[in-house]
C-alpha positions in Angstrom: 43.3 -14.6 -44.9 41.2 -13.5 -47.6 41.8 -14.7 -51.4 44.2 -11.8 -51.9 46.6 -13.0 -49.2 45.6 -10.3 -47.1 45.1 -10.8 -43.4 41.5 -9.7 -42.2 40.5 -8.7 -38.7 37.8 -11.1 -37.4 35.6 -10.1 -34.6 36.9 -11.7 -31.6 33.6 -12.5 -29.8 29.8 -12.4 -30.9 27.6 -10.9 -28.5 24.8 -13.0 -27.3 21.2 -11.4 -28.1 18.6 -12.6 -25.7 15.5 -13.7 -27.4 17.0 -14.8 -30.8 17.1 -18.5 -30.2 13.6 -18.2 -28.6 12.2 -16.6 -31.7 13.9 -18.9 -34.0 12.5 -22.0 -32.1 9.0 -20.3 -32.2 9.3 -19.9 -35.9 10.6 -23.3 -36.4 7.6 -24.8 -34.4 5.0 -22.9 -36.2 6.5 -24.2 -39.6 6.3 -27.6 -38.1 2.8 -27.4 -36.8 1.6 -25.8 -40.1 3.0 -28.7 -41.9 1.3 -31.2 -39.7 -2.2 -29.3 -40.0 -1.8 -29.6 -43.8 -1.0 -33.2 -43.7 -3.7 -34.1 -41.7 -6.2 -32.0 -43.4 -6.9 -29.6 -40.5 -6.3 -26.5 -42.6 -8.1 -27.9 -45.4 -11.1 -28.2 -43.0 -10.6 -24.7 -41.6 -10.6 -23.3 -45.3 -13.7 -25.3 -46.1 -15.5 -23.8 -42.8 -14.4 -20.3 -43.9 -15.5 -20.7 -47.4 -18.9 -22.0 -46.4 -19.2 -19.6 -43.5 -20.2 -22.2 -41.0 -19.0 -23.6 -37.7 -17.5 -26.9 -36.9 -20.1 -29.7 -36.3 -20.6 -33.3 -37.4 -22.8 -32.1 -40.4 -20.1 -29.8 -41.6 -17.4 -32.2 -41.1 -19.4 -34.9 -43.1 -19.9 -32.3 -46.0 -16.1 -31.7 -45.9 -15.5 -35.4 -46.3 -17.9 -35.8 -49.1 -16.5 -32.8 -50.8 -12.9 -34.0 -50.5 -13.8 -37.5 -51.6 -15.4 -35.9 -54.9 -12.3 -33.9 -55.5 -9.9 -37.0 -54.9 -12.0 -39.1 -57.2 -11.7 -36.6 -60.2 -7.7 -36.3 -59.8 -6.2 -38.7 -62.4 -4.5 -41.7 -61.0 -0.9 -42.3 -62.0 0.2 -45.9 -63.0 
């Protein structure tokens, strides 16, 4: 019944659409992996490489760490 007290016909059975569950699982996995990349600074390092137009190397990673440490030191500390 709906709020007016009328009976409403309900679809008897939903059709299974192949691929819907797989697509949703891929989207969830993509968001999860993107979150992990942000947490572990992989995305920040990729942005650093793109900004400086360089490839991944020991020297580039060392420069990234220095830049990251300087930026972190400038942020105000709470409490």
